[in-house]
N, C-alpha and C positions, 0 to 999 in steps of 0.2 A: 861341630855342629851338627852335621848329618847321623852320626852314632846316637848324641842325647836325643834328638827328635825321633830318631828309630826306633830306641829303645824306648820311649813313650806311646809307640801307635800311630806315630804320625809318619804319611807316605813321603819320603824324601828324593828328589831327584836332582843332578846336580847339569847344570846348561852351560852353555859358554853363551852369554848375553848379545856377543857381536855376532856369533855366527848361526845362531839357532833361536831367531825371533819368532818364527810361528809355533814353537812351541809353549806360547806364552799364555797362549789361552784353554782354557778347558770347558768341556762340552756340558761335563758332568757337575761340576761345582766352583766354586770362587777360588783361583788360585792363589796360593802365598809367595811371593817372590822378595827372597832376600839376596841382595845384592852387596857383596862386602867387599868393594872395594871405590874407591871414588875418584880415579887414575882417569886420564886424557882418554883412554879408549874406552872406560866406562860412558864417561861424559857423549863420546860422540857416540855411540850405539842407543843412550836412551833418546837422546838428540832424534836420531833418525826412526826408533822408534813411534817415537811422540808424533813423528809426522803420517805414519803410515797404520800405526793401529791405535786402540784405545785404553790408554792407560787404567781409564776408571775401571775395565774390566776384572781385575784383581788389586788385592792390597800388595802395597809394597813398603818394605823396609830396605832404608841405604845407610851403610856405615859408612860416616863422613870424618875423612881425618881432621884433623886440629886446625890446621893452618888454611884450609880453603873456606871460603864463605858460601853463603848459600844463596845469594844473587849472581856473584860471577859462575859459581857452576849450574844455575840452573837459567841463566839467561839467554839461551838457547833451545832449552826443553820447555814444553807446554805440558803442564799439569793441570789437566782439566778440573773444574767447579766441583764436579761429584765424585773425584780421586778421593781414595785414600792412602795416600803418599808420606810416611815416616820416614826422618833422617835421625837416624842416632850419631852423636857427636862424642866425643871425647872432651871433656872442660879441662881447660888450661889449667896450670898451677896448682895442680893438686898432687899429690904425695900418691907412691905406688900403694901403699898401705891405706888408702882414703880413693877408690879408683870412683869416677863418677861420669856417668853417661846422661846425656839431655835428649827427651826424646820430641821434636818437633816437625807438627804435621804443613806441610806446604800445599799451594795450589795458586792458581790464577782465575779470576774471574773470568775473562776471555786471554786471550794467546797474546792480545796487544795492551793490556794493561801490565803492571808492576806484579814482582812475586808477592803474595802473602804467606805469612808464616806467623804459626803460634805453638809455645813450649806449652805443651799439654802434660809433660811429666817429667821424672829424672831419678834415675837408677844409680844407687849408692853399693858399693859395695860390703856398706857398712850396715846401713839403714833400708835396704832394699828399694824396692819402688815406690814411689809418692807421687800421687796427682797433685798437680797445679790447681790453683784457683780462677784461672785465666777466666775470661768471660766464654764461655762455649756454643754463644750464640753468635762470635764474630762472623761465620761465615755465612751469616743472613745478609748480610752489608753486600750489596751487589756494587757498590759505589755510582750509582746512577747511570749503567748503561740502558740503553735502548732493545727491549724485548720486542719483536717482530710478532704480532699476534695475526693470523689469518682465520677469518670468520664468514658466514651466511646470515644474512639478515633472517631471524626467527624469532618475532615477537612471542611472548615478552621476555625472551632470554638476550635476545640482540637486535636491537632495533636502531636504524640509521633516520638520524632529525636532519641531512643534507648531504650534497653532494657537493666536492670542487671537481669538473671533471668526473675521472671514474673512482678519485679515493674520497670515502668517506668523511666527513665532516666532525659531527658531533653523532656518535656512539654511545649509545643506553642501554640499560636491560642488566637483568641478574648476573649475568655471566661478568659485565662489565662493573657490577659492584662490587663483585668477588675479587679482581683485579684491583680494582683501587684500595681492597683493602690488604692486600699482599705488598701494592705499591709502597704502602706507607710503611708497611712494618721492614721491607726489607731492599729498600731505596733503591727503585730504577723506575723508571719512565716505558711508555708503552706506544709502540706506533701499530694501529688497525689497517688492514685491508683487505679487497674481498677477491678472491683468485680468479683468473681468466675463467676456468672450469668451474661453474659453479655446482659442486659434490661433494657428498663427504668425502669420496675415496674409497674405488676399489683396486684390486690389482690384479692385472692382464695375463694373457698367459706368456707374457717375456718377465713375470716379475716386477712389472714396473709400476708404480703407485700412481694413484692422478687426484685430483681435487684435492681437499684442505690436508688430505693425510701425505698426498705427493708432496704438497709443498713440506709440511713438517720432514718427511723424509730425503728430501734434496737440500735441505739445509739451510730456504729461500723463508723459513717462519722458523720461531722457536716455538709457539706455542697454536694449536690448534682450539679454539674458542668455541666453537659450538657442544651441545650435550650430543655426541658420540653414543651408540650403541658399543657396548665392549664386545669383541668377538679373538678369537684365538691369533687370526692372521695381523689384526690391526694392533694389538697387544705387544705380538712379536716383531712387527715395524716400526714402531716408534719406543724412545726411551724410559715415558713415564706414563702412564695409562690410570690416573688417579680418580675413583667415582666419588662424585659431587654430595648425589644422593640416589638413592635406591627407588625405583616405582613399580610398581603392581596393576595388573590389571585384574580385576575383578567384577563378580554378576553378582546381584545381589537381588534377591528372589521375597519378596514380600510373605509372611506366615499367612495364608488362608484364614479367615475367619469362620465363622458357625452363624451365616447367615441363613434369615427363614425366605420362601418363596413369598415375592409381594408383586402385587401389578405394575409398582415402579420398574422393578428389575426388568419383568416380561417386555414393558414397552421401551425400555432403554437400552435394546438390542441396535436400533435403528435410531437414525436423526428425526428429526420433527419432519422435515421436509422430504424425507424416504418415506414416510409413514403416510402422508400425504398425497405422495404419486403413487403407490401401491393403494390405494383405498380408489383415488378418482379412477385409476388403472380398473380396477374390479367393477366399478360401477358401468361403465362405457362397455368393458365385455359383456355383463349382465344383459344390458339393454340391449346390445346387438345381437347377441346371441336370441333372447325372445322375439325381438323382431323378424330376423329372418327365421325363426321356427313357424311366426305365426302366419307370415308371409305364405310358408310353403305350405300350411293346412290351406290356407285359403282359397289356393290354385292346385290343392291337389298332388304338390311333387312330393310328400311323402310316401312313402311304400310301407315302412315299418312304425309301427305304434310306438314314437318315442316322445314324453312330455318336455319340452322346454319351458315350461311357466314362466313366471317371475321369481317364483318362488323356490322352484328347479333351480332355473339358470343360478341364480347368485351362489347355491350351494358346488354347484360345478368348479364355477369362475373362480373361489376360495379356495377349492380343491386344486385347480391348476396352480393359483399363485403358490399353495402351498407344496406343490409339488408331492401333492398326493394322486395315488391313482384311484379309479374308479371302480369300484364292485360292483 
């Protein structure tokens, strides 16, 4: 097998599954694991790996003998729901001239639920590989499990109609309607709760997450239901970060038109109240400036010949209000 794959340019490495489980993960690509035995040692090794590692990080192909049943072999092995785990098993009662092998995918919706298996293909030494017509949507059925959804009230996407203690009684909004559609299609129930720490989730210096992301990372919640901003750290912390919709922020500036100057445009710079205040102020200042000048002339207080008669004072006042200097 190694030689056949190597001749086709596929990099192959042979490992002992019960001695070197740390080599099951790859940082560069998703590995393809081929297990050529289904004896008791392989069964025990897979059982230990399923408890300490994530089998969904790679694709698996297990060759199983005819006498072993799937339920018996995987009794203590948890194959996660999102795993690609195929079992190749020789069909009994077939002659050596017509050698047949069935390919069956296996998984569990939850580790406490029964093993699910679906035959997806058959291989024959005569006719080759043929795919079955089985319902490929079977994995949609989550068998009524309860999905734990953590959220923070954020209308209109998430609103709470009432509380029973700290627990939300009635939750509605856009995100809840989306979950209801998925519930109908995938057969599961939903439990909503609000975290103790009201935040979306950030990573501290100890690489520990808080808020809603922390609830998902620590497996206390299955889904964070709010609309999160996609960041590199958040995408690396959780298993799945699907974009529901994309948003953009744009600034719209109206195209300026060609308008002719008019009296309305001139007076529209200020409100009517501000215009009235400015006119009254100019009248008062004009009267005050002329009155003080007439009083100074009467009592001979002016040493310079400067005229602040009424028709001149209002010009000075308008100049001051309009912030124009006197020439």
